[in-house]
C-alpha positions in Angstrom: 13.0 7.7 18.4 11.2 6.7 15.3 10.9 8.8 12.2 7.1 9.0 12.4 6.4 7.4 9.0 4.2 4.7 10.4 2.2 7.3 12.3 2.1 9.5 9.2 0.8 6.7 7.0 -1.8 5.9 9.7 -3.1 9.5 9.7 -2.9 9.6 5.9 -5.2 6.6 5.5 -7.7 8.2 7.9 -7.6 11.4 5.8 -5.9 13.4 8.5 -3.5 15.0 6.0 -2.3 17.8 8.3 -1.4 15.4 11.1 0.3 13.1 8.5 2.4 16.0 7.2 3.3 16.9 10.8 4.7 13.4 11.5 6.7 13.0 8.3 6.6 15.1 5.2 7.7 12.2 3.0 4.3 10.5 3.5 3.1 12.3 0.3 5.8 10.3 -1.7 5.8 7.0 0.3 2.1 6.4 0.6 1.4 6.3 -3.1 4.3 4.0 -3.6 3.1 1.7 -0.9 -0.4 1.7 -2.3 0.9 0.9 -5.8 3.0 -2.0 -4.5 0.1 -3.4 -2.4 -2.3 -3.2 -5.4 0.4 -4.9 -7.6 0.8 -7.7 -5.1 -3.0 -8.1 -4.8 -3.4 -8.3 -8.6 -0.6 -11.0 -8.8 -2.1 -13.0 -6.0 -5.6 -13.0 -7.5 -4.2 -14.0 -10.9 -2.2 -16.8 -9.3 -5.4 -18.1 -7.7 -7.4 -17.8 -10.9 -4.6 -19.6 -12.9 -4.4 -22.4 -10.4 -8.1 -23.0 -10.5 -8.1 -23.2 -14.3 -7.8 -26.7 -15.8 -4.8 -27.3 -18.1 -5.5 -27.2 -21.9 -3.7 -30.4 -22.7 
């Protein structure tokens, strides 16, 4: 049987905090970390695209 973290995150992103807490109490720690990592990855990806499109200064 699974730990319920996936279901907890699913409920959390739908603002069903009580249900998320019911499935896994660690969701209050894990979700902000996952959100931060996703934002960091997105920022790096966007910067890589912008840098690739920029002509070289030489």
